[in-house]
C-alpha positions, 0 to 999 in steps of 0.5 A: 119763162120761169124755168131754169136755163142750162148751159146748152140753153145759154149757148143758144141764147148767147148771141141774142143776149149780146145783141139785147134781143131777148125778152125780159123773162128770158134775159132775167133767167139768163142773168140768173144762170151766170153767177151759178156757172163760171164757164158760161160767165167766162164764155160771155166775157170772151164773146163781149171782149171779141165784139169790143175788139172787132168794133175797135178795128179799123178797115184796112185797105190793101196797098195798090201794088198788092192787087197789081201783083195778084192780078199779074200772078193769076194767069201764071198760076192758071198756066202752071195748073194746066201744065201739071198732068198725071197723078200730081196734076190730079192731086193738085186739081183735087186740092185746089178748092181747099186751098182757096182763101175763103176755105182757109178763112173758114178753117181759121174760124173753125179752129177759133171756134174750137179753141173758144169752146175748149176754153169754155168747157174747161180742162179735159177729163180722163175717159172712163169706161162708163163714158164709152157706153154706145148709148151715151156716145150716140146721145151726145153726138145726136145732141151736138148735131142738133145744136150745130143744126140749130145754130146753122139755121139761126145764123142763116135766118139772121143773115137773111134778116140782115140782108132784108133790112139792108135792102129795105133801107137802100130802097127807102134812101133811093125813094127819099133821093127821088122825092128830094130831087126837084122836078124839071121846070116847065117852059114858060109860054109868053104870049107877046112877041112870038112868031107864029 
């Protein structure tokens, strides 16, 4: 790969670069781009800093009383949801999936992603009439949609690959455990002194 990489290519190859899975030529092209583009270098530094931070974080166990309180409050919340009727009840049932913790976490990650993207792209430029050309707007939206799609596919395939590796390792460890366990001893037959 002797061609020059652009910022979009750097964005797509960023996770592979951090994981050191790029081939030698692509890695060299990636590293040649970094001194030329301070935004990409800053994005790489931010990603590496985030990876270092998450590596240093310790797993936190919730206190037992928190779990007890959550379990105690759950039936009450369900009864209150059943009691609400009419427009307010319909509206609360409509928003119930949105208020789930996984959705809130997804929103937090989206906001974090947008903030990192905003930091990487630099300050916003004022809009000019030429920027509002429908062809340019459509081309930009189409390009962004393809990038998002490619990133989503890559993320899904990475998750699938990790899951397959974990499953294979678990199977191997179970096979090793079965091979390491001793076979039950066969009873010895002594020919003397036994009654028939």
